[in-house]
VONU-82743 format. One record per residue (C-alpha): z, y, x negated; residue in three letters. Coordinates in nm, 4 decimals. Layout:
N
SITE       zz       yy       xx type
SITE        Z        Y        X  ala
...
REM end
This chain:
97
SITE       zz       yy       xx type
SITE  -0.0665  -0.1440   0.2701  met
SITE  -0.0379  -0.1407   0.6480  leu
SITE   0.3003  -0.0241   0.7744  his
SITE   0.3668  -0.1226   1.1357  thr
SITE   0.6209   0.0650   1.3467  val
SITE   0.7065  -0.0810   1.6875  asn
SITE   1.0357   0.0969   1.7631  lys
SITE   1.0702   0.4373   1.9251  ser
SITE   1.1818   0.7106   1.6867  pro
SITE   1.4186   0.8208   1.9624  phe
SITE   1.6099   0.4905   1.9321  asp
SITE   1.5714   0.3746   1.5719  arg
SITE   1.4962   0.5087   1.2248  ser
SITE   1.1975   0.2787   1.1624  ala
SITE   0.9480   0.5659   1.1436  leu
SITE   1.1607   0.7654   0.8984  ala
SITE   1.2122   0.4554   0.6826  ser
SITE   0.8405   0.3845   0.6873  cys
SITE   0.7484   0.7389   0.5847  leu
SITE   1.0084   0.7378   0.3064  ala
SITE   0.8396   0.4432   0.1374  ser
SITE   0.4719   0.4966   0.2261  ala
SITE   0.2326   0.5610  -0.0608  gln
SITE  -0.1022   0.7415  -0.0783  pro
SITE  -0.3824   0.5312   0.0721  asp
SITE  -0.1375   0.3429   0.2986  asp
SITE  -0.2034   0.3026   0.6692  his
SITE   0.0568   0.3378   0.9451  ile
SITE   0.0139   0.1726   1.2832  leu
SITE   0.2320   0.2764   1.5761  leu
SITE   0.2466   0.0156   1.8513  phe
SITE   0.4745  -0.1006   2.1333  glu
SITE   0.7476   0.1686   2.1640  asp
SITE   0.6483   0.3077   1.8245  gly
SITE   0.3682   0.4976   2.0017  val
SITE   0.6287   0.7424   2.1348  phe
SITE   0.6160   0.8989   1.7866  ala
SITE   0.2509   0.9886   1.8499  ala
SITE   0.3254   1.1794   2.1706  lys
SITE   0.2418   1.5478   2.1353  ala
SITE   0.5155   1.7975   2.2112  gly
SITE   0.8146   1.5943   2.0952  thr
SITE   1.0569   1.6691   1.8130  lys
SITE   0.8665   1.4152   1.6010  tyr
SITE   0.5317   1.5923   1.6292  glu
SITE   0.5610   1.7847   1.3015  ser
SITE   0.6766   1.4718   1.1146  met
SITE   0.3824   1.2689   1.2444  val
SITE   0.1342   1.5523   1.1884  lys
SITE   0.2508   1.5812   0.8267  glu
SITE   0.2224   1.2038   0.7858  ala
SITE  -0.1301   1.2097   0.9267  ala
SITE  -0.2201   1.4566   0.6519  gly
SITE  -0.1043   1.2084   0.3858  lys
SITE  -0.1839   0.8675   0.5355  tyr
SITE  -0.4123   0.7147   0.7942  lys
SITE  -0.1975   0.7033   1.1085  val
SITE  -0.3058   0.4964   1.4080  tyr
SITE  -0.1616   0.4408   1.7540  ala
SITE  -0.2511   0.1375   1.9633  leu
SITE  -0.4438   0.2655   2.2655  gly
SITE  -0.3281   0.0044   2.5181  pro
SITE   0.0356   0.0803   2.4299  asp
SITE  -0.0229   0.4553   2.4700  leu
SITE  -0.1794   0.3893   2.8089  gln
SITE   0.0984   0.1521   2.9189  ala
SITE   0.3552   0.4235   2.8441  arg
SITE   0.1596   0.7053   3.0108  gly
SITE   0.0984   0.8942   2.6863  ile
SITE  -0.2259   1.0885   2.7088  asp
SITE  -0.1684   1.3756   2.4639  ala
SITE  -0.1153   1.2665   2.1059  ile
SITE  -0.0420   1.4419   1.7775  val
SITE  -0.3454   1.5817   1.5951  asp
SITE  -0.4580   1.3529   1.3176  gly
SITE  -0.3456   1.0292   1.4823  val
SITE  -0.6337   0.7927   1.5510  glu
SITE  -0.6325   0.5637   1.8519  ile
SITE  -0.7262   0.2026   1.7864  cys
SITE  -0.7743  -0.0973   2.0110  asp
SITE  -0.6655  -0.4575   1.9560  tyr
SITE  -0.9757  -0.5320   1.7492  ala
SITE  -0.8884  -0.2336   1.5301  gly
SITE  -0.5332  -0.3656   1.4910  phe
SITE  -0.6681  -0.7024   1.3785  val
SITE  -0.9086  -0.5358   1.1344  ala
SITE  -0.6269  -0.3273   0.9851  leu
SITE  -0.4082  -0.6356   0.9492  ala
SITE  -0.6890  -0.8356   0.7917  ala
SITE  -0.7744  -0.5602   0.5432  asp
SITE  -0.4194  -0.4750   0.4327  asn
SITE  -0.0897  -0.6267   0.3253  val
SITE   0.1506  -0.5745   0.6165  met
SITE   0.4947  -0.4162   0.5962  cys
SITE   0.6763  -0.4242   0.9348  pro
SITE   0.9435  -0.1626   1.0016  trp
SITE   1.1833  -0.2938   1.2618  leu
REM end
């Protein structure tokens, strides 16, 4: 399953809800303001690092760039739009709003 998180963890609980229901072999994609969770040095770093040890965690590169995020949590992979499409095509999607 592909879980998509597009809300900042600083504003909403979408990331926490996603992680509470994610299962082994699931993928998590952070995009739009959800990429703030991938920023290194925030209070969410340990949560995201732990998640990256259990699941494949991705952050959309263009959204990281648009928000000026250049240092991300270890274990988070950066993907482009083509990668987003491939993830969506290969998985059932579960959006966390």
